[in-house]
N, C-alpha and C positions, 0 to 999 in steps of 0.2 A: 527406611535405611538399605536394609538387605535388598528390595529392589533395584534402588539407585545403582549400587554396589554392582549386581549383575546386569545392569545395561539396561532394564526396561523398568517402566512405571505404569501399576496396574488402573492408576486412577487418573494417566494423562489422559486426556479429549484429544478426541479424533476430528479432527476439522475434516470438512467439506474439502473436497481440490476444487480449485477454480482454472479455466481456461483463459487464454489471453482473449478470445471472442467476447468470452461473459464480462470479463474485467472490462474492456475497452466499452462498453455499454453504457457504463455509469461515470461519466465524467462531466456532470452538470451539477448545477445547486440542488436540480427534483431528486439527484441519486448520484453521492460522490464515492467513488472505494479510491484509495491508494495502497497502495503496497510499499512494504520495508520489509527487504531481506524476502524473507518467502513467506511472509505473513499478509495478508487482505484483511484491510479493515473499510468498514462503511463508515464517513466522517459525517454523512451527510446530517444528522442531527446536531454535530457539532461544530457545524459551517460557521455561527453566527455565533458561537463563544470562543473560538481560537482565541486565546489572545495574542497571539502573531496576526492575525488578521485572516479572513477568508481567500485572500488573494493566492496566496503561499501555498493553501489546501488544492486551489481551481486548478493551479500549476502543474500536481502532481496529479490531479485527476485521471482515473481510468488507466491505469497502469502506465501513463506517457512517463514516468520516471520511478525510478525504484528512489523511494524514499529512506532507505536505513541510515545515510549521514544526517539526514535532516533530524529523523530520531534517535538519534544516539547525542543528537544537543538538547535534550529535555532531560529534566530532574528526574529521579527515581520516580517521583510521587505521578508525574508526567507520563512516565512510561508505562506507570499502573492504571493509569487513567484511560491511556490506549487500549490497554487490553480489552476492556470493556467494551470495544467498539469493533474489535477483529471477529469476523465471520468464517476464514477460509484461511486455505493455504495455495501458493500457486502450484499447479499439476507440473507433474514434472517435467512434462513434454512440452511446458511453455517457456517463451523465451522471454517475458516479462522480468525474468532475473537480471537479464541489460536492462530491457526498454522492447517495448511492441515497434515503436517506428525505427525501422530502418535498420534493425540490429546493432544499434549505438544509443550513448546516453544522450537524453535529452535535455537540452538547457532552455529553460524557461528564458533566460537575458538573451537570447538569438531568437529577431521574431520573424525571421523565415522558417526556424524550427518550429517556433511558435505556431505558425499559420499550419506547416505540416502537421502537429500534433492536433490540430483541430479537426481534422478529417478522417481521425479516426474511428 
């Protein structure tokens, strides 16, 4: 409690910082990483189990979209399940907070943008 009041937590995990280049490599069924806020998740093992289907995860793969809004739609139980898949955080120099692709938000509903995203 005191450590929280002082603004630090001795038990807080230090996550590895991941670059855009590293995140971008993990964009397929063999290795799929997604970004939500500043967190990076390896969802490869969860791909076939996701209740919403694999397509939504594949659209977000490789940091093509910051999935913070999608993540917020999950229940507290679902969000806790995601925490076990967390592998790191976005490095400060990273542009993934917006999008790796052309500095704009990626929309999987636009076929042209989807093709561009595949070029990562």
